[in-house]
Residue, then its C-alpha position, 0 to 999 in steps of 0.5 A: m821344191n825346196m831342198g835345203n833343208r834334205d840331207a844329204l845322200f852322203p855325209i860329209r865325214i865320208w867324203n871330205m878329205v880333210d882328214r885323209i890329206a892330212d893322215g897321208l892316206s890315198r884320196t882315190n879308190n883306184s888301188v881298188e879298182g886296180w884290185h879288182s881288175v886283177w883279180n877279175v883276170h885272175l878269174r875270168g871263164t872259170n866257175r870252179l871254186s878249187t879255183f876260187v880256192r886257190k887264187m885266194i890262197e895265193e892273194d893271201n900269201l900276197w899279202d902276207d909277205r907285203i905287210n912283213d916287208y912293210h913292218a920290216a921297212p916302212a918308210n918304203g910303203i905298202r908298196g915296196p920301194h921299186e913301186t913307186r907313184k907317178r912323180k904328179y901326184v907326189n906334187q898333188d899330195n906335197n900341195l894340198t899337204a901344203i895348204l892344209n897345214d897353212f889353213n890350219n896355222r891362219h888364227c880366224r879373227v873375229 
């Protein structure tokens, strides 16, 4: 079976992280997974629509506050001033950004 000419299941533009690194965005969906985990805990064991609606309103209010805080002080990031990332992940981001910048600054000789 020759798979050399077959299109990838997921195009490169979806899984390539170069643009995300250049834009300072996350490379994983860990924050989404964490949000889902917390959300499942809040709704575990209940099938009531009223509980779901109340939790959705609380979540909306939480994000309104976070967005307002971000607009007031963008340098603190969306996490706020008291929720910092682990140093090793900050170092990884800095290293990847340096590698990307070095690559972009190289001149190809043909």
